[in-house]
C-alpha positions in Angstrom: 51.3 22.5 9.5 48.1 21.6 11.3 44.9 21.4 8.9 42.3 24.2 9.9 39.0 22.6 11.5 36.3 23.1 8.6 32.7 22.9 9.3 30.3 21.4 7.3 29.3 22.4 3.9 26.1 24.4 4.5 26.3 25.6 8.1 28.1 28.4 9.3 29.2 30.0 12.7 27.3 33.0 13.9 29.7 35.5 15.8 28.7 37.8 18.9 26.8 40.7 17.3 24.7 38.0 14.8 23.8 36.1 18.0 22.6 38.6 20.0 19.8 39.7 17.3 19.2 36.0 16.8 18.4 35.6 20.3 16.2 38.6 20.6 14.5 37.4 17.5 14.0 33.7 18.9 13.3 34.9 22.4 10.3 37.3 21.1 9.4 34.1 19.0 9.2 32.0 22.0 7.2 34.2 24.4 4.6 34.9 21.5 4.2 31.1 21.1 4.2 30.7 25.2 1.4 33.3 24.8 -0.6 30.8 23.4 0.4 27.4 25.3 2.9 26.3 23.0 5.7 24.1 24.5 9.2 24.0 22.6 10.7 21.0 21.9 14.5 20.0 20.2 14.9 18.0 17.2 18.5 17.0 15.8 19.8 19.1 13.4 21.6 16.4 11.6 20.1 12.9 10.5 21.7 9.9 9.8 22.2 8.6 6.7 19.7 5.5 7.5 16.7 7.9 8.3 17.3 10.1 5.6 17.0 6.9 3.3 14.1 6.1 4.8 12.5 9.2 4.7 13.2 9.9 0.8 13.4 6.8 -1.0 15.2 7.1 -4.1 15.5 10.7 -3.9 17.5 10.1 -0.7 20.3 8.4 -3.4 21.5 12.2 -4.1 21.7 13.0 -0.4 23.9 9.7 0.5 26.8 11.3 -1.2 26.3 14.4 0.4 25.7 13.0 4.0 27.9 10.0 3.8 30.4 11.7 5.3 28.3 13.2 8.4 26.7 9.4 8.7 26.3 8.9 12.6 26.4 5.6 14.0 
């Protein structure tokens, strides 16, 4: 039997009802920000292990075991 794919620990899926609520809230926030001249940017949802280690130094050691599976080349 094939294994069911799993999502990374600490993340979750949002169903249609939850997404409708989230989209309403985020759309409202975007509209208010736009009124004040802010522009949207997009940043990575996950970082490479190299980036995490560079930002956090020795504190990143505890992250390395957690993120080693997610390391992106």
